[in-house]
C-alpha positions as a printed Julia matrix, in Angstrom:
174×3 Matrix{Float64}:
 111.61  104.86   79.39
 110.62  106.88   82.44
 107.16  107.76   83.62
 105.42  110.71   82.07
 104.27  113.67   84.14
 100.67  112.64   83.54
 101.42  109.1    84.73
 103.09  110.44   87.87
 100.1   112.69   88.58
  97.79  109.67   88.28
  99.92  107.75   90.79
  99.88  110.7    93.22
  96.08  110.97   92.91
  95.7   107.23   93.5
  97.92  107.48   96.59
  95.89  110.44   97.87
  92.72  108.4    97.45
  94.18  105.43   99.31
  95.49  107.68  102.09
  92.08  109.35  102.35
  90.48  105.99  103.15
  93.33  104.55  105.23
  93.43  104.5   109.02
  97.05  103.44  109.28
 100.19  103.36  107.14
 103.22  101.14  107.61
 106.51  101.75  105.84
 108.48   98.62  104.95
 111.96   98.29  103.55
 111.32   95.89  100.68
 114.92   95.52   99.51
 115.61   91.92   98.56
 111.98   90.86   98.15
 110.99   89.06   94.98
 107.83   89.78   92.98
 106.39   86.49   94.26
 107.04   87.51   97.87
 105.43   90.93   97.31
 102.4    89.2    95.79
 102.24   86.94   98.85
 102.26   89.99  101.14
  99.5    91.66   99.12
  97.39   88.49   99.32
  97.84   88.28  103.09
  96.79   91.92  103.48
  93.55   91.55  101.51
  91.74   89.87  104.41
  92.22   92.94  106.62
  91.56   95.55  103.89
  95.24   96.36  103.56
  96.95   97.48  100.37
 100.66   97.29   99.67
 101.98   99.93   97.29
 105.53  100.32   96.03
 106.21  103.82   94.8
 108.96  106.39   94.78
 109.35  108.4    97.95
 109.0   111.66   95.99
 105.56  110.59   94.74
 104.48  109.67   98.27
 105.78  113.04   99.49
 103.59  114.76   96.9
 100.6   112.66   97.99
 101.0   113.62  101.67
 101.93  117.24  100.96
  99.36  119.52  102.57
  97.62  116.65  104.39
  98.27  117.2   108.1
  97.04  113.69  109.0
  99.89  112.09  107.03
 102.62  114.76  107.15
 104.58  112.93  109.88
 105.14  110.08  107.4
 107.74  112.25  105.65
 110.47  111.31  108.15
 110.21  107.64  107.11
 110.56  108.29  103.37
 114.15  107.22  102.78
 115.5   104.21  100.91
 113.46  101.52   99.17
 109.96  101.6   100.62
 106.74   99.68  100.29
 103.71  101.29  101.88
 101.04   99.23  103.6
  97.85  101.27  103.81
  95.15   99.81  106.05
  91.47  100.75  106.12
  89.81   98.36  108.48
  91.35   95.68  110.64
  94.54   97.44  111.74
  95.58   94.61  114.08
  94.95   91.99  111.4
  97.07   93.88  108.88
  99.95   94.24  111.34
  99.7    90.51  112.12
  99.76   89.74  108.37
 102.93   91.83  107.93
 104.56   90.23  110.98
 103.66   86.75  109.74
 105.08   87.61  106.32
 108.31   88.87  107.88
 108.62   85.75  110.01
 108.14   83.5   106.96
 110.46   85.37  104.56
 113.0    86.65  107.1
 113.27   89.71  104.85
 112.0    93.27  104.97
 111.91   95.45  108.04
 109.17   97.74  109.23
 110.72  101.2   109.38
 107.75  102.63  111.21
 104.19  103.66  110.72
 101.57  106.3   111.24
  98.24  105.86  113.02
  95.85  108.75  113.65
  98.62  111.26  112.94
 101.03  109.68  115.44
 104.33  108.14  114.37
 104.65  104.53  115.45
 107.94  102.93  116.4
 108.7    99.28  115.72
 107.76   98.51  119.34
 104.4   100.27  118.94
 103.68   98.26  115.8
 104.65   95.03  117.56
 102.28   95.92  120.42
  99.41   96.46  117.96
 100.16   93.07  116.41
 100.02   91.44  119.85
  96.51   92.73  120.57
  93.67   90.22  120.27
  91.52   90.49  117.16
  88.33   92.52  117.1
  86.24   89.34  117.17
  88.06   88.0   120.24
  87.61   91.3   122.08
  83.9    91.36  121.23
  83.53   87.78  122.49
  85.29   88.72  125.74
  82.99   91.7   126.23
  79.92   89.59  125.45
  81.1    86.98  127.96
  81.57   89.64  130.64
  78.12   91.11  129.99
  76.58   87.63  130.09
  78.28   86.91  133.43
  76.95   90.14  134.96
  73.44   89.45  133.66
  73.53   85.92  135.09
  74.67   87.13  138.5
  71.99   89.82  138.48
  69.28   87.29  137.59
  70.44   84.92  140.34
  70.48   87.82  142.83
  67.01   88.99  141.89
  65.7    85.42  142.08
  67.3    84.94  145.49
  65.3    87.75  147.16
  61.86   86.05  146.97
  63.42   82.63  147.66
  65.1    83.95  150.78
  61.87   85.59  151.92
  59.96   82.35  151.36
  62.54   80.39  153.39
  62.37   82.94  156.21
  58.57   82.79  156.29
  58.67   79.01  156.18
  61.09   78.89  159.15
  58.97   81.34  161.09
  55.81   79.31  160.38
  57.49   76.08  161.47
  58.98   77.67  164.55
  55.7    79.35  165.52
  53.59   76.18  165.55
């Protein structure tokens, strides 16, 4: 038995809600994946606030219809698709998908959309290669700490240098 019109409208509304919160969408070809493998992918995505939805392309088209932020996604809506919608750690979600693909050796990323821009497979790989948010924050904190330390040493050196100069002058003058 097929889905009712009301059921389809609920799915479209749910997709619109998810898209409204999402920062990025990835489109995966899920052909050949088992239910267990899809569950594994969904579990991996939870840590980075990612959601994996499998729906018909026509329902996704209806969800993005009239939404200029997601309209470019239409070109990727062919074949059997799973949609990874990310609202949070974009890099973490891409890494989770890449790790999943490496482990299962199935499913391909067809492309994605981030801030209205279509992403190629190379763009998505580059996002996955970026350090995590925590690592970047630690690097910035380390750089700020180094500058503060050098500044403190420099400020401390001015009176010390003056004291040494006065001391030399006093010793030389007597």
